[in-house]
N, C-alpha and C positions, 0 to 999 in steps of 0.2 A: 575590652579596651584594646584597640588596634594600634599599629605602629605609628600611623600619622598623628593620632591624637596624643600619643605619648611624646612624640617628637615636638609637637607644637607646645605642649605644656612645658617640656624641658627648655625649649628656646625662650618661652615667656619668662620662666624663672631666671634664666641666665641674663636676659636683658634687664629684668627688674634688679638683679644684683649689680649689674653695671650702672644702672641709673642711681642706685643708692651710693655706690662707690664714687661716681662722678660728683654727686651732691656733696659728699664729705670732702672731696678735693677742691670744692669751690669752683668747678668748671662753669662755663656760661649756662645760664638758665635754659636757653633754647635747646642745647644738647641734652640736658637732663629731661626736659619735657618730651622731646622727641623719643628718647629711649623709653620713657615711661609709657607713652602712648603706644609704641610698638609692643612693649611687654604686655599691656592690657589687651591689645588686639590678638596677640598670639595666644595668650591664656584663654581668652573668650572663645577663640576658634577651636582650641583643643578641648575645652569643656563642652562646647556645643557638638563636637564630633563624637563625644562619648555616647550620646543617645542613639 
C-alpha cells in the first residue's frame, strides 16, 4: 500500500463524511450529490491503485 492510494482513500472517506454531515443539515441536494460522487471517485481511485 503506497502513499498515493492511502491519501486517496483518506480523502474519499473525508468527503463521504462531509456528504453525510451536509445531508443531516438539510443542505441543497446538489451539494450532497456532488460530494458523494467525489467521495466515490476518490475511493475507487485509491482502491484501484492498491493493485
